ZAMARGU-4260 file (C-alpha; in steps of 0.2 Angstrom, whole numbers, plus 5000, padded with zeros to 4 digits):
<rodrens>
0) 5000/5000/5000 | 5006/5017/4996 | 5007/5028/5011 | 5018/5042/5005 | 5004/5055/5007
5) 4997/5049/5024 | 5002/5062/5037 | 5005/5049/5051 | 5017/5039/5039 | 5026/5053/5032
10) 5028/5062/5049 | 5039/5047/5055 | 5053/5055/5045 | 5050/5070/5055 | 5060/5086/5058
15) 5078/5085/5052 | 5087/5099/5061 | 5105/5102/5057 | 5119/5113/5066 | 5126/5128/5057
20) 5139/5141/5060 | 5129/5156/5065 | 5133/5174/5060 | 5132/5185/5076 | 5136/5203/5079
25) 5152/5207/5088 | 5146/5216/5104 | 5162/5226/5104 | 5159/5233/5087 | 5141/5239/5090
30) 5132/5251/5102 | 5123/5237/5110 | 5115/5221/5105 | 5098/5228/5109 | 5101/5243/5097
35) 5105/5231/5082 | 5090/5220/5084 | 5072/5222/5076 | 5056/5213/5076 | 5053/5202/5061
40) 5052/5211/5044 | 5033/5210/5043 | 5030/5217/5060 | 5040/5233/5058 | 5027/5246/5056
45) 5033/5257/5041 | 5038/5271/5041 | 5039/5275/5059 | 5046/5259/5066 | 5058/5258/5052
50) 5065/5275/5054 | 5067/5273/5073 | 5076/5256/5071 | 5088/5264/5058 | 5092/5278/5070
55) 5095/5266/5084 | 5112/5260/5077 | 5120/5261/5060 | 5121/5242/5060 | 5103/5239/5065
60) 5097/5223/5056 | 5083/5232/5047 | 5096/5238/5035 | 5097/5220/5029 | 5079/5214/5031
65) 5071/5230/5025 | 5084/5239/5014 | 5078/5256/5008 | 5081/5262/4990 | 5072/5268/4975
70) 5068/5251/4966 | 5067/5233/4972 | 5083/5228/4963 | 5093/5243/4971 | 5086/5238/4988
75) 5092/5220/4987 | 5109/5225/4980 | 5111/5237/4994 | 5107/5224/5007 | 5120/5212/4999
80) 5133/5226/4999 | 5129/5230/5017 | 5130/5212/5022 | 5147/5210/5013 | 5153/5226/5021
85) 5148/5221/5039 | 5157/5204/5036 | 5173/5211/5030 | 5173/5224/5044 | 5170/5211/5057
90) 5153/5218/5063 | 5146/5201/5060 | 5157/5186/5062 | 5154/5167/5060 | 5155/5156/5075
95) 5170/5144/5075 | 5160/5128/5076 | 5143/5123/5069 | 5130/5122/5083 | 5111/5122/5087
100) 5107/5137/5097 | 5096/5138/5112 | 5085/5154/5112 | 5076/5161/5127 | 5064/5176/5128
105) 5056/5183/5144 | 5044/5198/5146 | 5047/5201/5164 | 5029/5198/5169 | 5028/5179/5168
110) 5031/5174/5150 | 5045/5162/5147 | 5049/5155/5130 | 5063/5144/5125 | 5067/5135/5109
115) 5081/5129/5098 | 5087/5137/5082 | 5095/5127/5068 | 5093/5124/5049 | 5079/5113/5044
120) 5078/5101/5029 | 5064/5108/5018 | 5049/5097/5014 | 5034/5097/5003 | 5017/5100/5011
125) 5012/5082/5006 | 5026/5075/5017 | 5016/5081/5033 | 5032/5086/5041 | 5030/5105/5041
130) 5012/5111/5041 | 5007/5128/5035 | 4991/5135/5041 | 4989/5151/5030 | 4989/5156/5012
135) 5003/5168/5006 | 5004/5183/4995 | 5014/5179/4979 | 5022/5197/4978 | 5029/5195/4996
140) 5036/5178/4992 | 5044/5186/4976 | 5051/5200/4987 | 5059/5189/5000 | 5066/5177/4987
145) 5075/5192/4978 | 5082/5198/4995 | 5088/5180/4999 | 5096/5177/4982 | 5105/5194/4983
150) 5112/5191/5001 | 5114/5172/5000 | 5108/5172/5018 | 5094/5168/5029 | 5093/5184/5039
155) 5080/5179/5052 | 5072/5163/5058 | 5055/5157/5056 | 5045/5152/5071 | 5039/5134/5071
160) 5030/5124/5085 | 5028/5106/5089 | 5020/5096/5102 | 5033/5086/5112 | 5030/5077/5129
165) 5034/5093/5139 | 5048/5093/5152 | 5053/5075/5149 | 5059/5076/5131 | 5077/5075/5126
170) 5077/5092/5118 | 5068/5101/5132 | 5080/5093/5145 | 5095/5099/5134 | 5087/5117/5132
175) 5084/5119/5151 | 5101/5112/5155 | 5109/5125/5144 | 5099/5139/5152 | 5108/5136/5168
180) 5125/5140/5159 | 5132/5157/5155 | 5125/5163/5138 | 5134/5168/5122 | 5124/5184/5123
185) 5111/5192/5133 | 5101/5208/5130 | 5085/5217/5134 | 5076/5226/5120 | 5065/5241/5120
190) 5049/5231/5122 | 5055/5225/5139 | 5059/5207/5132 | 5075/5199/5138 | 5084/5188/5126
195) 5098/5175/5129 | 5107/5163/5117 | 5118/5148/5119 | 5126/5136/5107 | 5126/5117/5108
200) 5141/5110/5099 | 5144/5093/5107 | 5141/5080/5093 | 5133/5068/5105 | 5121/5081/5112
205) 5117/5087/5095 | 5113/5069/5089 | 5101/5066/5103 | 5092/5082/5100 | 5091/5078/5081
210) 5084/5060/5085 | 5071/5067/5097 | 5065/5080/5084 | 5064/5067/5070 | 5049/5060/5079
215) 5039/5076/5077 | 5030/5087/5064 | 5029/5106/5066 | 5016/5119/5063 | 5022/5136/5055
220) 5018/5149/5068 | 5026/5163/5060 | 5035/5165/5043 | 5024/5157/5030 | 5031/5169/5017
225) 5049/5164/5021 | 5045/5146/5021 | 5037/5148/5004 | 5053/5158/4999 | 5064/5144/5005
230) 5055/5131/4995 | 5055/5142/4980 | 5074/5145/4981 | 5077/5126/4984 | 5068/5122/4968
235) 5080/5134/4959 | 5096/5126/4965 | 5100/5107/4961 | 5101/5097/4976 | 5111/5094/4987
240) 5115/5112/4990 | 5114/5124/5005 | 5097/5129/4999 | 5090/5112/5004 | 5089/5119/5022
245) 5081/5135/5030 | 5084/5144/5047 | 5070/5141/5060 | 5066/5142/5078 | 5057/5127/5085
250) 5047/5129/5101 | 5039/5114/5110 | 5022/5122/5115 | 5018/5107/5126 | 5032/5115/5137
255) 5031/5133/5132 | 5014/5138/5125 | 5014/5153/5113 | 5002/5167/5113 | 4991/5169/5098
260) 4985/5186/5093 | 4976/5193/5079 | 4983/5203/5064 | 4972/5218/5060 | 4968/5226/5043
265) 4969/5244/5038 | 4959/5249/5023 | 4967/5264/5014 | 4957/5278/5009 | 4941/5271/5015
270) 4932/5282/5028 | 4924/5272/5042 | 4907/5280/5038 | 4908/5272/5020 | 4913/5255/5027
275) 4899/5255/5039 | 4886/5261/5026 | 4890/5246/5015 | 4887/5235/5030 | 4871/5242/5035
280) 4857/5229/5034 | 4870/5215/5032 | 4877/5215/5050 | 4872/5222/5067 | 4882/5238/5070
285) 4884/5246/5087 | 4894/5262/5091 | 4905/5261/5106 | 4912/5277/5114 | 4924/5268/5125
290) 4943/5266/5126 | 4952/5253/5115 | 4953/5240/5129 | 4935/5240/5132 | 4931/5240/5114
295) 4942/5224/5112 | 4933/5216/5127 | 4916/5219/5118 | 4924/5211/5103 | 4929/5196/5113
300) 4912/5194/5120 | 4903/5195/5104 | 4916/5183/5095 | 4911/5170/5107 | 4894/5169/5099
305) 4899/5171/5081 | 4908/5182/5068 | 4913/5199/5075 | 4924/5214/5070 | 4928/5230/5078
310) 4930/5245/5066 | 4939/5261/5070 | 4946/5277/5063 | 4934/5290/5066 | 4937/5292/5085
315) 4925/5279/5090 | 4923/5260/5089 | 4910/5251/5080 | 4906/5233/5084 | 4900/5224/5069
320) 4893/5206/5072 | 4878/5195/5068 | 4880/5193/5050 | 4865/5189/5039 | 4865/5170/5036
325) 4859/5172/5018 | 4874/5183/5015 | 4886/5171/5022 | 4878/5156/5012 | 4880/5166/4996
330) 4898/5172/4999 | 4908/5159/5009 | 4914/5144/5000 | 4906/5127/5005 | 4920/5115/5000
335) 4930/5116/5016 | 4927/5111/5035 | 4914/5121/5046 | 4929/5126/5057 | 4936/5135/5041
340) 4920/5142/5035 | 4916/5150/5052 | 4933/5159/5055 | 4932/5178/5056 | 4946/5179/5044
345) 4936/5168/5031 | 4921/5179/5033 | 4932/5195/5032 | 4940/5190/5016 | 4926/5180/5007
350) 4912/5191/5012 | 4917/5209/5017 | 4933/5212/5006 | 4927/5202/4991 | 4908/5205/4990
355) 4904/5220/5001 | 4919/5232/5001 | 4927/5226/4985 | 4945/5227/4991 | 4958/5216/4984
360) 4966/5206/4998 | 4984/5207/4990 | 4984/5225/4985 | 4996/5235/4997 | 4989/5251/4990
365) 4972/5246/4996 | 4975/5236/5012 | 4988/5234/5025 | 4991/5220/5038 | 4996/5226/5055
370) 5001/5217/5071 | 5000/5231/5083 | 4982/5235/5088 | 4985/5253/5094 | 4995/5257/5079
375) 4982/5251/5067 | 4969/5263/5075 | 4981/5277/5075 | 4985/5275/5057 | 4967/5274/5052
380) 4963/5290/5062 | 4978/5299/5055 | 4975/5294/5037 | 4956/5294/5036 | 4955/5275/5033
385) 4946/5261/5042 | 4954/5249/5055 | 4947/5232/5055 | 4951/5224/5072 | 4951/5205/5073
390) 4949/5193/5088 | 4962/5179/5089 | 4960/5161/5084 | 4964/5147/5096 | 4980/5137/5093
395) 4971/5121/5093 | 4959/5127/5079 | 4974/5132/5069 | 4983/5115/5071 | 4968/5105/5068
400) 4965/5114/5051 | 4983/5112/5046 | 4983/5093/5050 | 4968/5092/5038 | 4978/5101/5025
405) 4967/5116/5025 | 4975/5133/5025 | 4967/5149/5033 | 4966/5166/5024 | 4982/5175/5024
410) 4988/5184/5039 | 4975/5176/5050 | 4986/5173/5066 | 5000/5181/5075 | 5009/5168/5086
415) 5022/5175/5098 | 5033/5180/5106 | 5042/5181/5089 | 5061/5179/5089 | 5070/5195/5088
420) 5079/5197/5071 | 5098/5201/5072 | 5103/5189/5086 | 5109/5175/5075 | 5109/5174/5055
425) 5114/5161/5043 | 5125/5164/5028 | 5123/5150/5015 | 5141/5151/5010 | 5149/5149/5028
</rodrens>
């Protein structure tokens, strides 16, 4: 019997994580490690956050992950020149031995996350080893691919999760043993998170971790576009090659549960009054003259009963819920599981964007995807647009759909905390 496409059969091959020689900043050559780090490229809110990060330190990682120039080709060439320059100047140096890197984040108020960074063998979705749960935007994949080609580097790790057996696993034991040792680096970033990094280079220890991870499959928590980019670039290079692997952070959520937050939408040039007028009669609409926190509480309460959204941009909040069932039956595809059809993101994309507001979901001139809630509202109010605030999806719903091979609408979730960019990089020619 052919079991090649069966998730349980293919998952036995599992995750193949390999040590690598990480590129890291020389702390003696930069102002501080905190000043050269950044959130992942798609979390940086342009232009405010980008400009702030660039001014923090001339060697901030955003100059590589979000280079600024007139054309895409110039941006990518600039990033390549910058990386070559930093390597030649010793700003970035390669560690002497290949290793797997233990990475820890703490927020100071109770959250502790630890995981392991390495380079992961790329696989096809049909293998059931790495499970995507969101669709991707082709233009973003093309943009990231061009940057990786130009720099020949993985500049920031993806965030993948797997379900181990908690504190008893070989990998978790190794991670927590390393956390008692002096780290390679330690820093606290402006958001209050502390970061520590260690390297495991002992061949026997590495072999035990690799054997343990080979029993598991992973869910892409953050980095769908970069994973799609890795796979595109692998297809362009005959195997075996360095492009057969990509840089990832693996977190066992049985031991270190992640937070799942929503990603919000900003409709450019669409005043709130127009957005609401088009929804009149199709959804229930309630105006809420309350602070943001209370508006989000109302959204959470309403989302327990069905699809709900919070619109903002005119100085108030507008709770939009109780969609017309006939509208949903006409607009939401019926060829997927009920859990997918009832997602807020599905209703937003299939019903609101496509049929009510007529806004293309992949046109950056018409719509933006923003992780920070307050920033989304502020931008809408400043620019005269509409902020569409979302309620987060539970991790178990995401994982269950992914195991069925069903992808959610793009930018449906924001898992975190996300790894800081700039702590360890991978050059493909090192």
